[in-house]
KOLPA-462386 format. One record per residue (C-alpha): residue number from 1; residue in three letters; x, y, z negated. Coordinates in steps of 0.5 Angstrom, whole numbers. Layout:
<rs>
[r NUM, ala, [X, Y, Z]] ...
</rs>
This chain:
<rs>
[r 1, met, [-44, 10, 11]] [r 2, asn, [-50, 9, 7]] [r 3, lys, [-49, 5, 0]] [r 4, asn, [-56, 3, -1]] [r 5, glu, [-56, -1, 5]] [r 6, lys, [-51, -8, 6]] [r 7, phe, [-43, -4, 7]] [r 8, val, [-37, -6, 8]] [r 9, ile, [-30, -1, 8]] [r 10, thr, [-24, -3, 11]] [r 11, ile, [-18, 0, 8]] [r 12, asn, [-12, 0, 12]] [r 13, arg, [-5, 3, 8]] [r 14, glu, [2, 4, 8]] [r 15, leu, [6, -1, 4]] [r 16, gly, [8, 4, -2]] [r 17, ser, [1, 8, -2]] [r 18, gly, [-2, 4, -7]] [r 19, gly, [-8, 3, -2]] [r 20, arg, [-9, -4, -4]] [r 21, thr, [-10, -2, -12]] [r 22, val, [-15, 3, -9]] [r 23, gly, [-19, -2, -5]] [r 24, glu, [-20, -6, -12]] [r 25, lys, [-21, 0, -16]] [r 26, leu, [-26, 2, -11]] [r 27, ala, [-29, -5, -10]] [r 28, lys, [-30, -5, -18]] [r 29, lys, [-33, 2, -18]] [r 30, leu, [-38, 0, -12]] [r 31, gly, [-40, -7, -16]] [r 32, val, [-38, -11, -10]] [r 33, thr, [-32, -16, -8]] [r 34, phe, [-25, -14, -6]] [r 35, tyr, [-22, -18, 0]] [r 36, asp, [-15, -17, 3]] [r 37, lys, [-11, -21, 9]] [r 38, ala, [-8, -25, 4]] [r 39, val, [-14, -29, 0]] [r 40, ile, [-17, -30, 8]] [r 41, lys, [-10, -33, 10]] [r 42, gly, [-10, -37, 4]] [r 43, leu, [-18, -40, 4]] [r 44, glu, [-16, -41, 12]] [r 45, glu, [-10, -46, 10]] [r 46, lys, [-13, -49, 5]] [r 47, tyr, [-20, -51, 8]] [r 48, asn, [-18, -51, 15]] [r 49, leu, [-22, -46, 17]] [r 50, thr, [-20, -46, 24]] [r 51, val, [-24, -43, 30]] [r 52, glu, [-28, -49, 31]] [r 53, glu, [-29, -51, 24]] [r 54, ile, [-32, -44, 23]] [r 55, glu, [-37, -45, 29]] [r 56, lys, [-39, -52, 26]] [r 57, met, [-41, -49, 19]] [r 58, arg, [-45, -44, 22]] [r 59, asn, [-48, -49, 26]] [r 60, lys, [-50, -53, 21]] [r 61, lys, [-51, -47, 16]] [r 62, his, [-52, -40, 16]] [r 63, ser, [-49, -39, 9]] [r 64, trp, [-43, -42, 9]] [r 65, trp, [-39, -37, 6]] [r 66, ser, [-44, -36, 1]] [r 67, asp, [-43, -44, -1]] [r 68, leu, [-35, -43, 0]] [r 69, lys, [-35, -36, -5]] [r 70, arg, [-39, -41, -10]] [r 71, val, [-34, -46, -10]] [r 72, thr, [-28, -43, -10]] [r 73, gly, [-30, -38, -15]] [r 74, ile, [-28, -32, -11]] [r 75, gly, [-30, -25, -14]] [r 76, glu, [-29, -28, -21]] [r 77, gly, [-22, -27, -22]] [r 78, leu, [-20, -34, -20]] [r 79, ile, [-17, -33, -13]] [r 80, ser, [-11, -29, -13]] [r 81, ser, [-8, -27, -7]] [r 82, ser, [-2, -26, -10]] [r 83, arg, [0, -33, -9]] [r 84, tyr, [0, -32, -1]] [r 85, ile, [4, -26, -1]] [r 86, ser, [12, -27, -1]] [r 87, glu, [16, -24, -6]] [r 88, met, [18, -17, -3]] [r 89, gly, [11, -16, -1]] [r 90, lys, [11, -19, 7]] [r 91, glu, [6, -22, 9]] [r 92, pro, [7, -28, 14]] [r 93, asp, [5, -25, 21]] [r 94, gly, [10, -28, 25]] [r 95, leu, [7, -34, 24]] [r 96, thr, [0, -31, 26]] [r 97, thr, [-3, -34, 33]] [r 98, glu, [-8, -32, 38]] [r 99, lys, [-13, -37, 35]] [r 100, met, [-11, -36, 27]] [r 101, phe, [-13, -28, 29]] [r 102, lys, [-20, -30, 31]] [r 103, ala, [-21, -35, 25]] [r 104, glu, [-19, -29, 20]] [r 105, ser, [-24, -24, 24]] [r 106, glu, [-30, -29, 24]] [r 107, ile, [-29, -30, 17]] [r 108, leu, [-29, -23, 15]] [r 109, glu, [-35, -22, 20]] [r 110, asp, [-39, -28, 16]] [r 111, ile, [-36, -24, 10]] [r 112, ala, [-40, -18, 12]] [r 113, asp, [-46, -21, 14]] [r 114, val, [-47, -24, 8]] [r 115, glu, [-45, -19, 3]] [r 116, ser, [-43, -12, 2]] [r 117, cys, [-35, -11, 1]] [r 118, val, [-28, -8, 1]] [r 119, ile, [-23, -11, 6]] [r 120, ala, [-16, -9, 6]] [r 121, gly, [-12, -11, 12]] [r 122, arg, [-9, -8, 19]] [r 123, ser, [-14, -11, 23]] [r 124, gly, [-20, -9, 19]] [r 125, phe, [-22, -2, 23]] [r 126, phe, [-22, -6, 29]] [r 127, val, [-26, -13, 27]] [r 128, phe, [-31, -8, 25]] [r 129, arg, [-31, -3, 30]] [r 130, asn, [-38, -4, 32]] [r 131, his, [-41, -6, 25]] [r 132, pro, [-47, -1, 23]] [r 133, asn, [-46, 1, 17]] [r 134, his, [-38, 1, 16]] [r 135, leu, [-33, 6, 13]] [r 136, cys, [-26, 6, 16]] [r 137, ile, [-20, 9, 12]] [r 138, met, [-13, 10, 12]] [r 139, ile, [-8, 11, 6]] [r 140, gln, [-2, 14, 7]] [r 141, ala, [4, 17, 4]] [r 142, ser, [11, 20, 5]] [r 143, ile, [17, 16, 5]] [r 144, pro, [20, 19, -2]] [r 145, phe, [13, 17, -6]] [r 146, arg, [13, 10, -3]] [r 147, val, [20, 9, -4]] [r 148, lys, [19, 11, -11]] [r 149, arg, [13, 7, -12]] [r 150, leu, [16, 1, -9]] [r 151, met, [22, 1, -14]] [r 152, arg, [18, 2, -19]] [r 153, lys, [14, -4, -18]] [r 154, lys, [19, -9, -16]] [r 155, asn, [24, -7, -20]] [r 156, ile, [29, -6, -14]] [r 157, thr, [34, -1, -11]] [r 158, glu, [32, 5, -7]] [r 159, glu, [37, 2, -1]] [r 160, glu, [32, -5, -2]] [r 161, ala, [26, 0, -2]] [r 162, ile, [27, 3, 4]] [r 163, lys, [30, -3, 8]] [r 164, ile, [23, -7, 6]] [r 165, ile, [19, -1, 8]] [r 166, glu, [22, -1, 14]] [r 167, glu, [21, -8, 16]] [r 168, val, [14, -8, 14]] [r 169, asp, [12, -2, 17]] [r 170, glu, [15, -5, 24]] [r 171, met, [12, -12, 22]] [r 172, arg, [5, -9, 21]] [r 173, glu, [5, -4, 27]] [r 174, asn, [7, -10, 32]] [r 175, tyr, [2, -14, 29]] [r 176, val, [-4, -9, 30]] [r 177, lys, [-1, -7, 37]] [r 178, arg, [-1, -15, 39]] [r 179, tyr, [-8, -16, 37]] [r 180, thr, [-12, -10, 37]] [r 181, gly, [-9, -6, 43]] [r 182, thr, [-8, 0, 39]] [r 183, thr, [-3, 3, 34]] [r 184, arg, [-5, 3, 27]] [r 185, tyr, [-3, 11, 26]] [r 186, asp, [-8, 13, 31]] [r 187, thr, [-13, 17, 27]] [r 188, arg, [-18, 16, 32]] [r 189, asn, [-19, 9, 28]] [r 190, tyr, [-21, 12, 22]] [r 191, asn, [-27, 16, 19]] [r 192, leu, [-22, 18, 13]] [r 193, val, [-15, 19, 13]] [r 194, ile, [-12, 20, 6]] [r 195, ser, [-5, 22, 3]] [r 196, ala, [-3, 19, -3]] [r 197, asp, [2, 24, -5]] [r 198, gly, [1, 28, -11]] [r 199, lys, [-5, 24, -13]] [r 200, thr, [-7, 18, -18]] [r 201, glu, [-11, 11, -15]] [r 202, asp, [-17, 14, -19]] [r 203, gln, [-17, 20, -15]] [r 204, ile, [-16, 17, -9]] [r 205, val, [-22, 13, -11]] [r 206, asp, [-27, 19, -13]] [r 207, gln, [-24, 23, -7]] [r 208, ile, [-27, 17, -3]] [r 209, leu, [-34, 16, -7]] [r 210, leu, [-35, 24, -6]] [r 211, tyr, [-34, 22, 1]] [r 212, ile, [-39, 17, 1]] [r 213, glu, [-44, 21, -3]] [r 214, gln, [-44, 27, 2]] 
</rs>
């Protein structure tokens, strides 16, 4: 990946690995905007960004995403993705349809057409598989690491954390298989796979930046 040209970095992550925080920190270091599936889903619902509506906007004005970003204040801390995630970190993938997945994919593609960015989301590696300047990252961690981090972050018991991790892992894997025809655990889908065990989020960011420089 060449950071001196327009780029997109996608981060796939396991719940409790700290991958989302890594994505935010990485975007800040690179001076670009961070997006996740929750923001895209929220925008899609709020502004009725269906496949048909996106096509209409594309035909009227190519820079529709720039206009929407300016109006909504994305990238200025005015939209909080946490609004679109349920209390225990589960995203409503059960409500996703083929049309919604296509709309979300087209929104992501239009974002990358306009600006360099970091995107955290399970379909990013697939959506941008043919992008000429794309870095695809997977952040994993051991179950004990993930459980402890989730317990601390959510102030829940070990049993509750284990249950949430199992449910979210299954949900995300089913989502990836359904819409991409592959598994998120296939390392061939990524340029870089990182274990969060024994590392801070800042150390992982530094590792990614070093990989980019090399």
